[in-house]
Structure formats: structure tokens, C-alpha cells
N, C-alpha and C positions, 0 to 999 in steps of 0.2 A: 504493499501499500505505500508507505513513506517512510522515512528514517526518523521521523517523529514519532513519539509513544501516544497513544491515545488516553486521556484522563478519564477513566470510568466512573459513572455514577449510576445508580440505580434507576430506572425510569419512573416518574410518577405513574405512569399509564401502565404500569405492571399490576397483577393482580395483587390484593392485599392480604390473601393469605400466606405469603412468602413461597409459594411452591412454583409460581409463575413469574419469574423475576427476569427482566430484561434490562441490560446496561447499555448504556449509549456514551459517546463521547463527542461533543460538540466541539472539542478545541480544535478539531482540524477543519472545521467548516471556514474560517474565514482563508487560510492559505490553498486549501485543496478542494472545497466544495463538497465535501463528503462528509457523512456520519455513520461511524461504525456502530455496528450492533454486535452484541453476543448474549449468551445464556449465562447468567451469573452463577449458575449451578457448577459451570465447566469454564472457570474464568482463562484456563490454559488451553483451551479449545480453540476452534476456529470463529473467526469474527466476519461479519458481513459487513461490506460498506455501502452504502445506497446514496445517490445525489443528496444534497440538501433540500432540493425541490422535492423530490421524491417522498423524503421524510415528511416535509410539511405537508404535501397532500394526504400522506396517510394517516398523519395526525389529525388533521381537519376533519376526516372520515369519520375517525374513531369518536371525535366529539360529538358528532351529531348522533 
């Protein structure tokens, strides 16, 4: 993805029960236009990077 390290935090849009947690890293948006996502239960596992625009569209649709 990049040489910069994502600064992960648990998304406020994750489930409240603690089982379905998604972590996001917004720090790469300004320089690279991507939002990395990962499963917080497997922090050493793979991550998925989506465009900032796609992430914004996804969040807007979840809020509806």
C-alpha cells in the first residue's frame, strides 16, 4: 500500500457487542486518498484499502 503505517482505531460503525469490530485508518487519506480497513480480531491479518470516496459513500448508505 504505502511506506506509511496506518493509525488504526475501532470504527464507531462497528457492532456494539464487541464481536463485529472493524478498524479503520484515516491518516492515509490526505496523502494517498485511501482508507485501510481490517478485522480487529486479526490485527496481523490482511487489510483492505478502499478509496476515500468509496468509504464515504459506504458510510452514507449505512447511516440511512
